[in-house]
C-alpha positions in Angstrom: -60.2 -112.9 -25.5 -57.8 -113.6 -28.3 -58.1 -116.9 -30.2 -55.2 -119.2 -30.5 -54.2 -120.2 -34.0 -52.6 -123.6 -34.6 -50.5 -124.3 -37.7 -51.3 -127.8 -39.1 -48.6 -129.5 -41.2 -49.9 -132.0 -43.7 -48.4 -135.5 -43.4 -47.5 -138.1 -46.2 -50.4 -139.8 -47.8 -50.5 -143.6 -48.1 -49.5 -143.4 -51.7 -46.5 -141.3 -50.9 -45.5 -143.7 -48.1 -45.7 -146.7 -50.5 -43.6 -144.9 -53.1 -40.9 -143.9 -50.5 -40.8 -147.4 -49.2 -40.4 -148.8 -52.7 -37.6 -146.3 -53.5 -35.8 -147.3 -50.2 -36.2 -150.9 -51.1 -34.6 -150.4 -54.5 -31.7 -148.5 -53.0 -31.1 -151.2 -50.4 -31.3 -153.9 -53.1 -28.8 -151.9 -55.2 -26.3 -151.6 -52.3 -26.8 -155.3 -51.6 -26.1 -156.3 -55.2 -23.1 -153.9 -55.3 -21.7 -155.5 -52.1 -22.2 -159.0 -53.5 -20.5 -158.0 -56.8 -17.5 -156.6 -54.9 -17.2 -159.7 -52.8 -17.4 -162.0 -55.9 -14.8 -159.9 -57.7 -12.5 -160.0 -54.7 -12.9 -163.8 -54.5 -12.3 -164.2 -58.2 -9.2 -162.0 -58.0 -7.8 -164.0 -55.1 -8.4 -167.3 -57.0 -6.6 -166.0 -60.1 -3.7 -164.7 -58.0 -3.4 -168.0 -56.3 -3.4 -169.9 -59.6 -0.9 -167.4 -61.1 1.5 -167.9 -58.2 1.4 -171.7 -58.6 1.9 -171.4 -62.3 4.9 -169.2 -62.0 6.6 -171.6 -59.6 5.9 -174.6 -61.8 7.2 -172.9 -65.0 10.3 -171.5 -63.3 11.3 -174.7 -61.7 10.7 -176.9 -64.8 12.3 -174.6 -67.3 15.3 -174.0 -65.1 15.8 -177.8 -64.6 15.4 -178.5 -68.3 17.8 -175.8 -69.4 20.5 -177.2 -67.2 19.9 -180.8 -68.2 22.8 -183.0 -69.4 22.4 -185.0 -72.6 24.3 -187.6 -74.5 23.4 -189.8 -77.5 22.5 -192.6 -75.1 20.2 -190.5 -73.0 18.6 -187.3 -74.5 18.5 -185.5 -71.1 14.8 -185.1 -70.9 12.5 -188.1 -71.1 8.7 -188.0 -70.8 7.0 -190.8 -68.8 3.7 -192.1 -70.0 0.8 -193.6 -68.0 -1.7 -195.8 -70.0 -5.4 -196.4 -69.7 -6.8 -198.6 -72.5 -5.8 -197.0 -75.8 -5.0 -193.6 -74.2 -1.7 -192.4 -72.9 -1.0 -189.7 -70.4 2.6 -188.4 -70.5 2.2 -186.7 -67.0 5.8 -187.1 -65.8 9.2 -186.3 -67.0 12.8 -187.4 -66.0 15.6 -184.9 -66.3 19.3 -185.8 -66.2 20.4 -183.2 -63.7 23.7 -184.2 -62.0 24.8 -182.0 -59.2 28.4 -182.2 -60.4 29.9 -183.6 -63.6 28.3 -186.6 -65.1 30.4 -189.7 -64.6 29.1 -191.8 -67.6 27.1 -191.6 -70.8 24.0 -192.8 -69.0 22.4 -191.3 -65.8 22.4 -192.8 -62.4 19.1 -192.7 -60.4 20.5 -190.2 -57.9 21.4 -187.9 -60.9 17.8 -187.6 -62.0 15.3 -184.9 -61.2 11.7 -186.0 -61.8 8.6 -184.0 -62.1 5.5 -186.1 -61.7 2.0 -186.0 -60.4 1.2 -188.3 -57.5 -0.6 -191.3 -59.1 -2.9 -191.5 -56.0 -3.6 -187.7 -56.0 -3.2 -186.4 -59.6 -3.8 -182.8 -58.5 -0.4 -182.9 -56.7 2.7 -182.0 -58.7 5.8 -183.4 -57.2 9.5 -182.6 -57.7 11.5 -185.8 -56.8 15.2 -186.5 -56.4 16.6 -189.7 -55.1 18.8 -189.5 -52.0 21.7 -191.9 -52.7 21.0 -194.5 -55.4 23.9 -195.1 -57.7 22.0 -197.6 -59.8 21.4 -196.9 -63.5 18.3 -195.2 -64.6 15.7 -197.3 -66.5 15.9 -197.5 -70.3 14.6 -194.3 -71.9 11.7 -196.1 -73.6 10.6 -198.3 -70.7 7.6 -196.4 -69.3 6.6 -199.2 -66.9 10.1 -199.2 -65.3 10.0 -195.4 -64.9 6.5 -195.6 -63.3 7.7 -198.2 -60.9 10.7 -195.9 -60.0 8.5 -192.9 -59.4 6.2 -194.9 -57.0 9.2 -196.2 -55.1 10.8 -192.8 -54.8 7.5 -191.2 -53.5 7.5 -193.9 -50.7 11.2 -193.7 -50.1 11.9 -191.8 -46.9 15.5 -191.0 -48.1 14.2 -189.3 -51.3 13.6 -185.6 -51.5 9.9 -185.2 -52.5 8.6 -181.6 -52.8 5.0 -180.7 -53.5 5.1 -177.8 -56.0 1.4 -177.4 -56.4 -1.9 -179.2 -55.4 -4.0 -177.2 -57.9 -3.3 -179.2 -61.1 -6.6 -180.0 -62.7 -7.4 -183.7 -63.0 -9.9 -185.4 -65.2 -11.6 -188.8 -64.8 -11.3 -191.5 -67.4 -13.5 -194.5 -66.5 -12.7 -195.1 -62.8 -9.3 -193.4 -62.6 -8.2 -189.7 -62.4 -5.4 -188.4 -64.6 -3.6 -185.1 -64.5 -3.9 -182.5 -67.3 -0.1 -182.1 -67.2 1.5 -183.3 -70.5 5.1 -183.5 -71.6 6.2 -183.9 -75.2 9.8 -184.0 -76.5 11.4 -183.7 -79.9 14.9 -184.7 -80.8 16.5 -183.3 -84.0 18.1 -184.9 -85.8 16.4 -188.2 -84.8 18.1 -191.4 -84.0 16.9 -192.9 -87.3 18.3 -189.9 -89.3 21.7 -190.1 -87.6 21.8 -193.9 -88.1 21.0 -193.6 -91.8 23.6 -190.9 -92.3 26.3 -193.0 -90.6 25.3 -195.9 -92.8 25.7 -193.8 -95.9 22.0 -193.8 -96.8 21.8 -190.0 -96.5 24.3 -187.1 -96.4 25.5 -186.1 -93.0 25.5 -182.4 -93.9 21.8 -182.6 -95.0 20.5 -183.6 -91.6 18.3 -181.0 -89.9 21.0 -179.8 -87.5 20.0 -177.4 -84.8 20.8 -173.8 -85.6 22.6 -175.2 -88.7 25.8 -175.9 -86.7 27.6 -178.9 -88.2 30.7 -180.1 -89.9 31.6 -183.1 -91.9 32.4 -185.0 -88.7 30.0 -183.6 -86.1 26.8 -181.7 -85.5 24.7 -180.0 -82.8 21.6 -181.9 -81.8 18.6 -180.3 -80.2 16.4 -181.8 -77.5 13.2 -179.8 -77.1 10.5 -180.3 -74.5 7.1 -178.8 -74.5 4.7 -179.0 -71.6 1.2 -177.9 -70.7 -1.1 -178.0 -67.7 -4.3 -176.6 -66.3 -4.7 -175.2 -62.8 -7.9 -174.7 -60.8 -8.5 -173.0 -57.5 -9.6 -176.2 -55.7 -7.6 -179.2 -54.6 -10.7 -181.5 -54.6 -10.4 -183.6 -57.8 -14.0 -184.7 -57.6 -15.0 -181.1 -58.4 -12.5 -180.7 -61.3 -14.8 -182.1 -63.9 -17.3 -179.3 -63.3 -14.6 -176.6 -63.3 -13.8 -176.5 -66.9 -14.7 -172.9 -67.3 -12.5 -172.0 -64.2 -9.5 -173.9 -65.4 -6.5 -171.8 -66.6 -4.2 -173.3 -69.1 -0.4 -172.7 -69.1 2.3 -173.6 -71.5 6.1 -173.9 -71.3 9.0 -175.2 -73.3 12.8 -175.5 -73.1 15.6 -176.8 -75.2 19.1 -178.2 -74.7 21.8 -178.9 -77.2 24.6 -181.5 -77.4 27.2 -182.6 -80.0 27.1 -185.9 -81.8 29.9 -187.2 -84.0 29.8 -189.1 -87.2 
């Protein structure tokens, strides 16, 4: 009677099983880390795209409005508006003389103004404001308190056109209040003092720092330049903005207008 032969196949030893398990664990961990990295990169990219879109809109609207501003010697066309807290000032709003037609006088009416300002109650919100129909004269250029009062009244005015441009402007806390990182600064060349001195004969008219060196013995071209900066963050919760310094993205813009003054 023939004997049957059985082929025995050796299995994995305990040590080999442990090594295989460890290798599989490392592979799974690597795939998990890769998936998390991809997810984080995607979230980061989306946040940057969102911030970039908001920044482009802000820059385009502001620069376009400033470039088309109307200026006279009585009103320079672009006026920053300051908010104060103790010894600190926050120029986080700007008024632009932007009549829809021809200007009717040397000083703007309220309904000829276009104002960019953050909401005082929610400083992460940047607003574009235009009065509906208010033929009254605009506040004096240097009266910040009157301008602040006007902004608050226009925000609450149902007839005014108030557009939210962005709600991602980074805000910082000073004492108990939050203020926007939006800042406006203007420079007028030649200055009022320089022109007054030249008219009084204290200096030469031709020696004033005329814009692009365009002047004559009786007139000259004056430049009004506005610089602005702001920071954006991918979160509209201002209580979180203080901890988002590394995520904040700064942006800068500027624009200039020119008008003639006579001696």
